[in-house]
Backbone and ligand atoms as CSV (ligand in chain L), in Angstrom:
chain,resi,resn,atom,element,x,y,z
A,1,UNK,N,N,-3.241,96.073,-21.428
A,1,UNK,CA,C,-4.366,95.370,-20.957
A,1,UNK,C,C,-4.251,94.916,-19.509
A,2,UNK,N,N,-5.113,95.279,-18.698
A,2,UNK,CA,C,-4.952,94.916,-17.261
A,2,UNK,C,C,-5.796,93.652,-17.081
A,3,UNK,N,N,-5.108,92.632,-16.682
A,3,UNK,CA,C,-5.738,91.349,-16.457
A,3,UNK,C,C,-5.880,91.059,-14.944
A,4,UNK,N,N,-5.697,92.141,-14.123
A,4,UNK,CA,C,-5.791,91.996,-12.672
A,4,UNK,C,C,-7.130,91.459,-12.292
A,5,UNK,N,N,-7.204,90.397,-11.556
A,5,UNK,CA,C,-8.517,89.887,-11.072
A,5,UNK,C,C,-8.504,90.061,-9.604
A,6,UNK,N,N,-9.550,90.649,-9.061
A,6,UNK,CA,C,-9.586,90.590,-7.554
A,6,UNK,C,C,-10.540,89.514,-7.151
A,7,UNK,N,N,-9.762,88.606,-6.370
A,7,UNK,CA,C,-10.387,87.351,-6.096
A,7,UNK,C,C,-10.538,87.248,-4.429
A,8,UNK,N,N,-11.600,86.636,-4.066
A,8,UNK,CA,C,-11.775,86.282,-2.702
A,8,UNK,C,C,-10.770,85.176,-2.324
A,9,UNK,N,N,-10.382,84.889,-1.168
A,9,UNK,CA,C,-9.530,83.827,-0.872
A,9,UNK,C,C,-9.895,82.507,-1.421
A,10,UNK,N,N,-11.226,82.217,-1.305
A,10,UNK,CA,C,-11.731,80.895,-1.721
A,10,UNK,C,C,-11.631,80.731,-3.235
A,11,UNK,N,N,-11.540,81.877,-3.990
A,11,UNK,CA,C,-11.488,81.761,-5.397
A,11,UNK,C,C,-10.009,81.690,-5.902
A,12,UNK,N,N,-9.047,81.955,-5.007
A,12,UNK,CA,C,-7.717,81.923,-5.528
A,12,UNK,C,C,-7.341,80.533,-5.817
A,13,UNK,N,N,-6.491,80.385,-6.888
A,13,UNK,CA,C,-5.933,79.070,-7.132
A,13,UNK,C,C,-5.101,78.545,-5.928
A,14,UNK,N,N,-5.135,77.183,-5.746
A,14,UNK,CA,C,-4.354,76.651,-4.627
A,14,UNK,C,C,-2.906,76.627,-5.046
A,15,UNK,N,N,-2.635,76.331,-6.291
A,15,UNK,CA,C,-1.191,76.266,-6.782
A,15,UNK,C,C,-1.117,77.140,-7.973
A,16,UNK,N,N,0.118,77.635,-8.198
A,16,UNK,CA,C,0.414,78.505,-9.350
A,16,UNK,C,C,1.683,78.001,-10.055
A,17,UNK,N,N,1.765,78.247,-11.318
A,17,UNK,CA,C,2.964,78.029,-12.033
A,17,UNK,C,C,3.516,79.348,-12.545
A,18,UNK,N,N,4.441,80.012,-11.842
A,18,UNK,CA,C,4.777,81.385,-12.071
A,18,UNK,C,C,5.311,81.585,-13.479
A,19,UNK,N,N,5.931,80.627,-14.079
A,19,UNK,CA,C,6.511,80.868,-15.413
A,19,UNK,C,C,5.293,80.953,-16.449
A,20,UNK,N,N,4.374,80.089,-16.245
A,20,UNK,CA,C,3.138,79.969,-17.147
A,20,UNK,C,C,2.397,81.363,-16.995
A,21,UNK,N,N,2.180,81.739,-15.695
A,21,UNK,CA,C,1.453,82.985,-15.418
A,21,UNK,C,C,2.163,84.335,-16.052
A,22,UNK,N,N,3.517,84.167,-16.033
A,22,UNK,CA,C,4.382,85.315,-16.598
A,22,UNK,C,C,4.161,85.305,-18.095
A,23,UNK,N,N,4.045,84.220,-18.704
A,23,UNK,CA,C,3.982,84.071,-20.116
A,23,UNK,C,C,2.608,84.593,-20.620
A,24,UNK,N,N,1.536,84.563,-19.776
A,24,UNK,CA,C,0.381,85.115,-20.224
A,24,UNK,C,C,-0.065,86.370,-19.621
A,25,UNK,N,N,0.907,86.901,-18.851
A,25,UNK,CA,C,0.623,88.175,-18.155
A,25,UNK,C,C,-0.440,88.376,-17.229
A,26,UNK,N,N,-0.515,87.371,-16.313
A,26,UNK,CA,C,-1.530,87.222,-15.331
A,26,UNK,C,C,-1.275,88.080,-14.065
A,27,UNK,N,N,-2.354,88.538,-13.455
A,27,UNK,CA,C,-2.137,89.158,-12.150
A,27,UNK,C,C,-3.150,88.575,-11.219
A,28,UNK,N,N,-2.731,88.458,-9.912
A,28,UNK,CA,C,-3.603,87.855,-8.842
A,28,UNK,C,C,-3.505,88.775,-7.657
A,29,UNK,N,N,-4.708,88.922,-6.985
A,29,UNK,CA,C,-4.618,89.581,-5.741
A,29,UNK,C,C,-5.569,89.036,-4.726
A,30,UNK,N,N,-5.314,89.137,-3.504
A,30,UNK,CA,C,-6.145,88.568,-2.506
A,30,UNK,C,C,-5.496,88.680,-1.124
A,31,UNK,N,N,-5.943,87.922,-0.192
A,31,UNK,CA,C,-5.337,87.936,1.139
A,31,UNK,C,C,-5.434,86.531,1.834
A,32,UNK,N,N,-4.562,86.402,2.783
A,32,UNK,CA,C,-4.645,85.157,3.706
A,32,UNK,C,C,-4.552,85.640,5.070
A,33,UNK,N,N,-5.301,84.788,5.875
A,33,UNK,CA,C,-5.190,85.052,7.245
A,33,UNK,C,C,-3.796,84.732,7.725
A,34,UNK,N,N,-3.262,85.559,8.547
A,34,UNK,CA,C,-1.890,85.353,9.075
A,34,UNK,C,C,-1.753,84.075,9.851
A,35,UNK,N,N,-2.900,83.683,10.472
A,35,UNK,CA,C,-2.943,82.307,11.228
A,35,UNK,C,C,-2.473,81.165,10.402
A,36,UNK,N,N,-2.815,81.322,9.107
A,36,UNK,CA,C,-2.402,80.120,8.186
A,36,UNK,C,C,-0.932,80.039,7.927
A,37,UNK,N,N,-0.219,81.069,8.140
A,37,UNK,CA,C,1.208,81.125,7.745
A,37,UNK,C,C,2.275,80.659,8.857
A,38,UNK,N,N,2.374,79.385,9.064
A,38,UNK,CA,C,3.072,78.907,10.166
A,38,UNK,C,C,4.564,79.456,10.315
A,39,UNK,N,N,5.268,79.665,9.175
A,39,UNK,CA,C,6.665,80.049,9.232
A,39,UNK,C,C,6.715,81.540,9.672
A,40,UNK,N,N,5.737,82.288,9.255
A,40,UNK,CA,C,5.693,83.712,9.744
A,40,UNK,C,C,5.373,83.810,11.178
A,41,UNK,N,N,4.376,82.960,11.575
A,41,UNK,CA,C,3.890,82.902,12.953
A,41,UNK,C,C,5.067,82.577,13.900
A,42,UNK,N,N,5.927,81.685,13.495
A,42,UNK,CA,C,7.035,81.297,14.335
A,42,UNK,C,C,7.972,82.500,14.714
A,43,UNK,N,N,7.920,83.505,13.936
A,43,UNK,CA,C,8.778,84.705,14.128
A,43,UNK,C,C,8.165,85.773,14.904
A,44,UNK,N,N,6.786,85.611,15.241
A,44,UNK,CA,C,6.002,86.700,15.949
A,44,UNK,C,C,5.903,86.439,17.416
A,45,UNK,N,N,5.628,87.550,18.137
A,45,UNK,CA,C,5.538,87.463,19.521
A,45,UNK,C,C,4.143,87.155,19.949
A,46,UNK,N,N,3.188,87.249,19.190
A,46,UNK,CA,C,1.824,87.024,19.656
A,46,UNK,C,C,1.032,86.505,18.475
A,47,UNK,N,N,-0.127,86.068,18.777
A,47,UNK,CA,C,-1.031,85.572,17.642
A,47,UNK,C,C,-1.382,86.773,16.748
A,48,UNK,N,N,-1.101,86.808,15.436
A,48,UNK,CA,C,-1.567,87.790,14.576
A,48,UNK,C,C,-2.952,87.640,14.244
A,49,UNK,N,N,-3.757,88.665,14.460
A,49,UNK,CA,C,-5.191,88.588,14.200
A,49,UNK,C,C,-5.509,88.946,12.695
A,50,UNK,N,N,-4.649,89.644,12.051
A,50,UNK,CA,C,-5.056,90.164,10.748
A,50,UNK,C,C,-4.701,89.299,9.611
A,51,UNK,N,N,-4.589,89.975,8.400
A,51,UNK,CA,C,-4.365,89.305,7.190
A,51,UNK,C,C,-3.147,89.817,6.519
A,52,UNK,N,N,-2.550,89.141,5.593
A,52,UNK,CA,C,-1.690,89.704,4.577
A,52,UNK,C,C,-2.309,89.923,3.349
A,53,UNK,N,N,-2.366,91.226,2.819
A,53,UNK,CA,C,-2.886,91.314,1.504
A,53,UNK,C,C,-1.771,91.268,0.443
A,54,UNK,N,N,-2.109,90.772,-0.655
A,54,UNK,CA,C,-0.996,90.602,-1.693
A,54,UNK,C,C,-1.569,90.908,-3.144
A,55,UNK,N,N,-0.659,91.404,-4.009
A,55,UNK,CA,C,-0.934,91.553,-5.266
A,55,UNK,C,C,0.175,91.051,-6.099
A,56,UNK,N,N,-0.004,90.138,-6.970
A,56,UNK,CA,C,1.150,89.565,-7.780
A,56,UNK,C,C,0.919,89.944,-9.160
A,57,UNK,N,N,1.898,90.361,-9.889
A,57,UNK,CA,C,1.753,90.799,-11.258
A,57,UNK,C,C,2.880,90.027,-12.017
A,58,UNK,N,N,2.363,89.057,-12.832
A,58,UNK,CA,C,3.369,88.211,-13.591
A,58,UNK,C,C,3.489,88.817,-15.081
A,59,UNK,N,N,4.713,88.932,-15.462
A,59,UNK,CA,C,4.874,89.536,-16.888
A,59,UNK,C,C,6.269,89.220,-17.428
A,60,UNK,N,N,6.440,89.777,-18.571
A,60,UNK,CA,C,7.741,89.742,-19.145
A,60,UNK,C,C,8.300,91.114,-19.191
A,61,UNK,N,N,9.520,91.307,-18.559
A,61,UNK,CA,C,10.040,92.668,-18.423
A,61,UNK,C,C,10.530,93.130,-19.766
A,62,UNK,N,N,10.145,94.321,-20.168
A,62,UNK,CA,C,10.348,94.857,-21.502
A,62,UNK,C,C,11.907,94.935,-21.784
A,63,UNK,N,N,12.576,95.483,-20.867
A,63,UNK,CA,C,13.977,95.808,-21.118
A,63,UNK,C,C,14.914,94.563,-21.007
A,64,UNK,N,N,14.764,93.863,-19.948
A,64,UNK,CA,C,15.661,92.675,-19.783
A,64,UNK,C,C,15.103,91.338,-20.404
A,65,UNK,N,N,13.810,91.394,-20.886
A,65,UNK,CA,C,13.231,90.208,-21.490
A,65,UNK,C,C,13.097,89.023,-20.525
A,66,UNK,N,N,13.255,89.305,-19.288
A,66,UNK,CA,C,13.212,88.315,-18.182
A,66,UNK,C,C,11.633,88.078,-17.851
A,67,UNK,N,N,11.359,86.900,-17.583
A,67,UNK,CA,C,9.965,86.655,-16.953
A,67,UNK,C,C,9.949,87.002,-15.486
A,68,UNK,N,N,8.964,87.881,-15.008
A,68,UNK,CA,C,9.076,88.510,-13.765
A,68,UNK,C,C,7.841,88.423,-12.969
A,69,UNK,N,N,7.974,88.573,-11.697
A,69,UNK,CA,C,6.777,88.705,-10.808
A,69,UNK,C,C,7.017,89.944,-9.971
A,70,UNK,N,N,6.063,90.886,-9.925
A,70,UNK,CA,C,6.104,92.002,-8.945
A,70,UNK,C,C,5.237,91.598,-7.882
A,71,UNK,N,N,5.742,91.622,-6.755
A,71,UNK,CA,C,4.904,91.234,-5.574
A,71,UNK,C,C,4.736,92.317,-4.600
A,72,UNK,N,N,3.539,92.695,-4.306
A,72,UNK,CA,C,3.211,93.748,-3.372
A,72,UNK,C,C,2.526,93.094,-2.255
A,73,UNK,N,N,2.992,93.406,-1.086
A,73,UNK,CA,C,2.481,92.838,0.188
A,73,UNK,C,C,2.188,93.916,1.282
A,74,UNK,N,N,1.092,93.641,2.085
A,74,UNK,CA,C,0.863,94.503,3.199
A,74,UNK,C,C,0.293,93.627,4.394
A,75,UNK,N,N,0.860,93.860,5.533
A,75,UNK,CA,C,0.302,93.122,6.722
A,75,UNK,C,C,0.771,93.938,7.947
A,76,UNK,N,N,-0.114,93.794,9.066
A,76,UNK,CA,C,0.215,94.302,10.294
A,76,UNK,C,C,0.626,93.278,11.212
A,77,UNK,N,N,1.887,93.316,11.832
A,77,UNK,CA,C,2.340,92.156,12.576
A,77,UNK,C,C,2.581,92.518,13.941
A,78,UNK,N,N,2.330,91.681,14.889
A,78,UNK,CA,C,2.646,91.821,16.309
A,78,UNK,C,C,4.175,91.569,16.471
A,79,UNK,N,N,4.930,92.589,16.797
A,79,UNK,CA,C,6.326,92.359,17.087
A,79,UNK,C,C,6.664,93.017,18.380
A,80,UNK,N,N,7.981,92.980,18.737
A,80,UNK,CA,C,8.416,93.536,20.013
A,80,UNK,C,C,9.385,94.717,19.660
A,81,UNK,N,N,9.168,95.793,20.269
A,81,UNK,CA,C,10.118,96.919,20.122
A,81,UNK,C,C,11.501,96.493,20.646
A,82,UNK,N,N,12.529,96.601,19.954
A,82,UNK,CA,C,13.933,96.147,20.436
A,82,UNK,C,C,14.519,97.218,21.295
A,83,UNK,N,N,13.834,98.295,21.604
A,83,UNK,CA,C,14.435,99.271,22.503
A,83,UNK,C,C,13.828,99.161,23.863
A,84,UNK,N,N,12.409,99.089,23.955
A,84,UNK,CA,C,11.783,99.039,25.274
A,84,UNK,C,C,11.288,97.566,25.544
A,85,UNK,N,N,11.348,96.759,24.598
A,85,UNK,CA,C,10.833,95.283,24.684
A,85,UNK,C,C,9.336,95.222,24.975
A,86,UNK,N,N,8.683,96.168,24.620
A,86,UNK,CA,C,7.089,96.148,24.677
A,86,UNK,C,C,6.578,95.676,23.329
A,87,UNK,N,N,5.435,94.987,23.401
A,87,UNK,CA,C,4.824,94.633,22.175
A,87,UNK,C,C,4.308,95.794,21.319
A,88,UNK,N,N,4.416,95.601,20.119
A,88,UNK,CA,C,3.896,96.698,19.183
A,88,UNK,C,C,3.377,96.074,17.944
A,89,UNK,N,N,2.526,96.819,17.216
A,89,UNK,CA,C,1.985,96.476,15.842
A,89,UNK,C,C,2.932,97.160,14.824
A,90,UNK,N,N,3.545,96.334,14.023
A,90,UNK,CA,C,4.390,96.800,12.891
A,90,UNK,C,C,3.770,96.594,11.607
A,91,UNK,N,N,3.648,97.761,10.914
A,91,UNK,CA,C,3.133,97.591,9.570
A,91,UNK,C,C,4.261,97.185,8.754
A,92,UNK,N,N,3.963,96.065,7.995
A,92,UNK,CA,C,5.018,95.511,7.155
A,92,UNK,C,C,4.564,95.522,5.682
A,93,UNK,N,N,5.381,95.756,4.794
A,93,UNK,CA,C,5.013,95.674,3.415
A,93,UNK,C,C,6.065,96.108,2.445
A,94,UNK,N,N,5.762,95.966,1.235
A,94,UNK,CA,C,6.850,96.222,0.307
A,94,UNK,C,C,6.524,95.771,-1.115
A,95,UNK,N,N,7.435,96.122,-1.948
A,95,UNK,CA,C,7.223,95.601,-3.273
A,95,UNK,C,C,8.653,94.927,-3.571
A,96,UNK,N,N,8.486,93.687,-4.124
A,96,UNK,CA,C,9.543,92.788,-4.478
A,96,UNK,C,C,9.549,92.585,-5.941
A,97,UNK,N,N,10.606,92.843,-6.671
A,97,UNK,CA,C,10.684,92.545,-8.088
A,97,UNK,C,C,11.521,91.242,-8.214
A,98,UNK,N,N,10.698,90.236,-8.758
A,98,UNK,CA,C,11.412,88.985,-8.837
A,98,UNK,C,C,11.487,88.664,-10.240
A,99,UNK,N,N,12.633,87.891,-10.549
A,99,UNK,CA,C,12.897,87.295,-11.981
A,99,UNK,C,C,12.843,85.884,-11.871
A,100,UNK,N,N,12.147,85.285,-12.731
A,100,UNK,CA,C,12.119,83.778,-12.732
A,100,UNK,C,C,13.279,83.202,-13.470
A,101,UNK,N,N,14.070,82.415,-12.722
A,101,UNK,CA,C,15.340,81.835,-13.332
A,101,UNK,C,C,15.250,80.358,-13.060
A,102,UNK,N,N,16.120,79.614,-13.783
A,102,UNK,CA,C,16.112,78.144,-13.742
A,102,UNK,C,C,17.144,77.595,-12.852
A,103,UNK,N,N,18.192,78.337,-12.439
A,103,UNK,CA,C,19.268,77.812,-11.600
A,103,UNK,C,C,19.975,78.890,-10.952
A,104,UNK,N,N,20.960,78.513,-9.983
A,104,UNK,CA,C,21.713,79.393,-9.188
A,104,UNK,C,C,22.580,80.310,-10.007
A,105,UNK,N,N,23.128,79.710,-11.104
A,105,UNK,CA,C,23.984,80.579,-11.903
A,105,UNK,C,C,23.316,81.695,-12.570
A,106,UNK,N,N,22.052,81.426,-13.055
A,106,UNK,CA,C,21.250,82.432,-13.620
A,106,UNK,C,C,20.881,83.491,-12.450
A,107,UNK,N,N,20.546,83.008,-11.317
A,107,UNK,CA,C,20.187,83.897,-10.239
A,107,UNK,C,C,21.287,84.826,-9.950
A,108,UNK,N,N,22.540,84.380,-9.987
A,108,UNK,CA,C,23.696,85.207,-9.664
A,108,UNK,C,C,23.949,86.293,-10.685
A,109,UNK,N,N,23.448,86.005,-11.926
A,109,UNK,CA,C,23.803,87.034,-12.950
A,109,UNK,C,C,22.735,87.956,-13.224
A,110,UNK,N,N,21.733,87.986,-12.412
A,110,UNK,CA,C,20.530,88.862,-12.594
A,110,UNK,C,C,20.931,90.348,-12.313
A,111,UNK,N,N,20.366,91.306,-13.024
A,111,UNK,CA,C,20.481,92.671,-12.759
A,111,UNK,C,C,20.040,92.907,-11.313
A,112,UNK,N,N,20.659,93.901,-10.711
A,112,UNK,CA,C,20.514,94.174,-9.238
A,112,UNK,C,C,19.135,94.433,-8.819
A,113,UNK,N,N,18.307,94.952,-9.632
A,113,UNK,CA,C,16.948,95.234,-9.176
A,113,UNK,C,C,15.950,94.084,-8.918
A,114,UNK,N,N,16.467,92.825,-9.409
A,114,UNK,CA,C,15.664,91.671,-9.233
A,114,UNK,C,C,16.123,90.694,-8.111
A,115,UNK,N,N,15.187,90.216,-7.481
A,115,UNK,CA,C,15.390,89.067,-6.588
A,115,UNK,C,C,15.149,87.779,-7.391
A,116,UNK,N,N,15.970,86.788,-7.149
A,116,UNK,CA,C,15.724,85.564,-8.076
A,116,UNK,C,C,14.610,84.738,-7.499
A,117,UNK,N,N,13.747,84.194,-8.393
A,117,UNK,CA,C,12.894,83.094,-8.062
A,117,UNK,C,C,13.252,81.986,-8.822
A,118,UNK,N,N,13.857,80.983,-8.186
A,118,UNK,CA,C,14.317,79.754,-8.888
A,118,UNK,C,C,13.176,78.788,-9.202
A,119,UNK,N,N,12.837,78.658,-10.448
A,119,UNK,CA,C,11.790,77.800,-10.862
A,119,UNK,C,C,12.124,76.270,-10.625
A,120,UNK,N,N,11.088,75.639,-10.102
A,120,UNK,CA,C,11.413,74.269,-9.867
A,120,UNK,C,C,10.720,73.301,-10.889
A,121,UNK,N,N,10.073,73.962,-11.822
A,121,UNK,CA,C,9.361,73.196,-12.887
A,121,UNK,C,C,7.995,72.595,-12.429
A,122,UNK,N,N,7.696,72.655,-11.273
A,122,UNK,CA,C,6.414,72.177,-10.760
A,122,UNK,C,C,5.664,73.457,-10.125
A,123,UNK,N,N,4.311,73.207,-10.101
A,123,UNK,CA,C,3.478,74.275,-9.485
A,123,UNK,C,C,3.907,74.363,-8.031
A,124,UNK,N,N,3.692,75.570,-7.509
A,124,UNK,CA,C,3.847,75.811,-6.156
A,124,UNK,C,C,2.554,76.308,-5.497
A,125,UNK,N,N,2.382,76.090,-4.134
A,125,UNK,CA,C,1.253,76.525,-3.474
A,125,UNK,C,C,1.221,77.990,-3.325
A,126,UNK,N,N,0.168,78.612,-3.791
A,126,UNK,CA,C,0.209,80.145,-3.785
A,126,UNK,C,C,0.380,80.597,-2.394
A,127,UNK,N,N,-0.167,79.987,-1.393
A,127,UNK,CA,C,-0.006,80.436,-0.022
A,127,UNK,C,C,1.471,80.387,0.305
A,128,UNK,N,N,2.205,79.293,-0.007
A,128,UNK,CA,C,3.685,79.235,0.232
A,128,UNK,C,C,4.446,80.393,-0.446
A,129,UNK,N,N,4.008,80.657,-1.652
A,129,UNK,CA,C,4.684,81.687,-2.388
A,129,UNK,C,C,4.511,83.012,-1.781
A,130,UNK,N,N,3.344,83.366,-1.292
A,130,UNK,CA,C,3.002,84.576,-0.590
A,130,UNK,C,C,3.824,84.662,0.739
A,131,UNK,N,N,3.753,83.533,1.379
A,131,UNK,CA,C,4.515,83.533,2.759
A,131,UNK,C,C,5.992,83.637,2.583
A,132,UNK,N,N,6.613,83.127,1.519
A,132,UNK,CA,C,8.052,83.330,1.155
A,132,UNK,C,C,8.279,84.739,1.040
A,133,UNK,N,N,7.421,85.475,0.335
A,133,UNK,CA,C,7.649,86.843,-0.011
A,133,UNK,C,C,7.542,87.785,1.313
A,134,UNK,N,N,6.549,87.361,2.128
A,134,UNK,CA,C,6.302,88.110,3.287
A,134,UNK,C,C,7.568,87.980,4.196
A,135,UNK,N,N,8.117,86.792,4.269
A,135,UNK,CA,C,9.362,86.545,5.133
A,135,UNK,C,C,10.547,87.369,4.605
A,136,UNK,N,N,10.497,87.648,3.364
A,136,UNK,CA,C,11.585,88.332,2.658
A,136,UNK,C,C,11.447,89.853,3.075
A,137,UNK,N,N,10.207,90.371,3.128
A,137,UNK,CA,C,9.985,91.868,3.515
A,137,UNK,C,C,9.984,92.213,4.988
A,138,UNK,N,N,9.736,91.026,5.783
A,138,UNK,CA,C,9.642,91.289,7.284
A,138,UNK,C,C,10.886,91.864,7.885
A,139,UNK,N,N,10.722,92.899,8.652
A,139,UNK,CA,C,11.990,93.450,9.292
A,139,UNK,C,C,12.513,92.587,10.301
A,140,UNK,N,N,13.839,92.547,10.510
A,140,UNK,CA,C,14.391,91.735,11.597
A,140,UNK,C,C,14.138,92.324,12.902
A,141,UNK,N,N,14.060,93.729,12.899
A,141,UNK,CA,C,13.957,94.509,14.132
A,141,UNK,C,C,12.792,95.500,13.957
A,142,UNK,N,N,11.999,95.448,15.041
A,142,UNK,CA,C,10.936,96.542,15.155
A,142,UNK,C,C,11.305,97.539,16.189
A,143,UNK,N,N,10.984,98.828,15.917
A,143,UNK,CA,C,11.245,99.829,16.921
A,143,UNK,C,C,10.007,100.757,16.835
A,144,UNK,N,N,9.624,101.199,18.114
A,144,UNK,CA,C,8.661,102.228,18.213
A,144,UNK,C,C,9.258,103.526,17.586
A,145,UNK,N,N,8.472,104.532,17.213
A,145,UNK,CA,C,8.934,105.783,16.913
A,145,UNK,C,C,9.621,106.432,18.137
A,146,UNK,N,N,10.540,107.417,17.966
A,146,UNK,CA,C,11.290,108.099,19.070
A,146,UNK,C,C,10.314,108.723,20.120
A,147,UNK,N,N,9.121,109.199,19.534
A,147,UNK,CA,C,8.245,109.901,20.402
A,147,UNK,C,C,7.331,109.007,21.172
A,148,UNK,N,N,7.180,107.831,20.764
A,148,UNK,CA,C,6.136,106.899,21.427
A,148,UNK,C,C,6.884,105.901,22.273
A,149,UNK,N,N,8.104,105.634,22.044
A,149,UNK,CA,C,8.809,104.624,22.788
A,149,UNK,C,C,9.142,105.006,24.211
A,150,UNK,N,N,8.750,104.240,25.194
A,150,UNK,CA,C,9.013,104.632,26.579
A,150,UNK,C,C,10.557,104.579,26.876
A,151,UNK,N,N,11.319,103.833,26.067
A,151,UNK,CA,C,12.822,103.755,26.283
A,151,UNK,C,C,13.507,104.713,25.232
A,152,UNK,N,N,12.881,105.746,24.752
A,152,UNK,CA,C,13.459,106.414,23.627
A,152,UNK,C,C,14.880,107.032,23.978
A,153,UNK,N,N,14.971,107.364,25.230
A,153,UNK,CA,C,16.365,108.006,25.664
A,153,UNK,C,C,17.473,106.952,25.678
A,154,UNK,N,N,17.174,105.634,25.680
A,154,UNK,CA,C,18.170,104.646,25.667
A,154,UNK,C,C,18.795,104.478,24.333
A,155,UNK,N,N,20.092,104.373,24.304
A,155,UNK,CA,C,20.690,104.212,22.926
A,155,UNK,C,C,20.539,102.714,22.399
A,156,UNK,N,N,20.369,102.651,21.020
A,156,UNK,CA,C,20.386,101.346,20.469
A,156,UNK,C,C,21.712,101.127,19.864
A,157,UNK,N,N,22.379,100.027,20.141
A,157,UNK,CA,C,23.683,99.828,19.587
A,157,UNK,C,C,23.628,99.406,18.175
A,158,UNK,N,N,22.646,98.650,17.778
A,158,UNK,CA,C,22.577,97.862,16.594
A,158,UNK,C,C,21.954,98.599,15.364
A,159,UNK,N,N,22.344,99.811,15.176
A,159,UNK,CA,C,21.687,100.599,14.107
A,159,UNK,C,C,22.261,100.287,12.709
A,160,UNK,N,N,23.356,99.678,12.636
A,160,UNK,CA,C,23.727,99.308,11.181
A,160,UNK,C,C,24.213,97.893,11.156
A,161,UNK,N,N,23.978,97.321,9.970
A,161,UNK,CA,C,24.399,95.944,9.781
A,161,UNK,C,C,23.434,94.917,10.099
A,162,UNK,N,N,22.985,94.202,9.088
A,162,UNK,CA,C,22.017,93.137,9.305
A,162,UNK,C,C,22.547,92.019,10.215
A,163,UNK,N,N,23.901,91.670,10.021
A,163,UNK,CA,C,24.475,90.654,10.728
A,163,UNK,C,C,24.418,90.923,12.234
A,164,UNK,N,N,24.727,92.190,12.497
A,164,UNK,CA,C,24.893,92.562,13.946
A,164,UNK,C,C,23.376,92.482,14.557
A,165,UNK,N,N,22.499,92.963,13.739
A,165,UNK,CA,C,21.099,92.909,14.272
A,165,UNK,C,C,20.613,91.467,14.502
A,166,UNK,N,N,21.060,90.596,13.584
A,166,UNK,CA,C,20.663,89.192,13.720
A,166,UNK,C,C,21.210,88.603,14.997
A,167,UNK,N,N,22.458,89.134,15.254
A,167,UNK,CA,C,23.073,88.599,16.543
A,167,UNK,C,C,22.499,89.075,17.748
A,168,UNK,N,N,21.800,90.263,17.692
A,168,UNK,CA,C,21.189,90.851,18.846
A,168,UNK,C,C,19.917,90.190,19.133
A,169,UNK,N,N,19.218,89.672,18.017
A,169,UNK,CA,C,17.915,89.129,18.249
A,169,UNK,C,C,17.715,87.973,19.187
A,170,UNK,N,N,18.639,86.981,19.157
A,170,UNK,CA,C,18.380,85.887,20.166
A,170,UNK,C,C,18.222,86.330,21.611
A,171,UNK,N,N,19.038,87.350,21.913
A,171,UNK,CA,C,18.869,87.894,23.389
A,171,UNK,C,C,17.609,88.508,23.607
A,172,UNK,N,N,17.180,89.272,22.619
A,172,UNK,CA,C,15.819,89.933,22.736
A,172,UNK,C,C,14.798,88.776,22.778
A,173,UNK,N,N,14.953,87.767,22.101
A,173,UNK,CA,C,14.001,86.639,22.082
A,173,UNK,C,C,13.911,86.007,23.527
A,174,UNK,N,N,15.109,85.793,24.080
A,174,UNK,CA,C,15.049,85.199,25.468
A,174,UNK,C,C,14.332,86.139,26.413
A,175,UNK,N,N,14.610,87.378,26.381
A,175,UNK,CA,C,13.907,88.312,27.348
A,175,UNK,C,C,12.482,88.205,27.090
A,176,UNK,N,N,11.981,88.132,25.819
A,176,UNK,CA,C,10.563,88.129,25.553
A,176,UNK,C,C,9.983,86.907,26.059
A,177,UNK,N,N,10.701,85.885,26.000
A,177,UNK,CA,C,10.124,84.506,26.545
A,177,UNK,C,C,9.829,84.652,28.031
A,178,UNK,N,N,10.705,85.392,28.731
A,178,UNK,CA,C,10.600,85.547,30.110
A,178,UNK,C,C,9.379,86.429,30.386
A,179,UNK,N,N,9.249,87.464,29.511
A,179,UNK,CA,C,8.115,88.406,29.748
A,179,UNK,C,C,6.800,87.712,29.554
A,180,UNK,N,N,6.721,86.861,28.792
A,180,UNK,CA,C,5.571,86.088,28.398
A,180,UNK,C,C,4.793,85.549,29.526
A,181,UNK,N,N,5.482,84.925,30.375
A,181,UNK,CA,C,4.847,84.257,31.629
A,181,UNK,C,C,5.443,84.722,32.836
L,1,ZN,ZN,ZN,9.695,101.022,22.157
């Protein structure tokens, strides 16, 4: 039975209780203006004009018997190419499989295919939930394709390792600040 409801933003519930929705097998989909998402905006180089579309499917996983949320997201974000330092639009999206757990210990014992969602026992704002997931799938680094990047012949040092990329980011950030004005 497909309980997916396509809802306009105004019809989306303001808060959700993921565990309750998983028990009844509910699905929600919709979109938010990126302008509304302050934490995502803080990481962007320019005002995002678009929206993030999402689809959330709450269910009980047949195999593991865990209560789960499958999160699908899609957005176009203004970022900066870390090779040429020019602005670019980066398509961002992905599917995150989350399992609802009640504490850190349960989170650590989850099968590898699940990201933990630690239940707080209270309802959460749907917008915050979607924003958390978008932050999770956002790339730390954006790059033009080899053919379109004006600096394609320049080597990039940070091809491997998230930590290393994270270390490189602050410098890129400084350069971008200078470029802005
Ligand atoms: Zn580039």
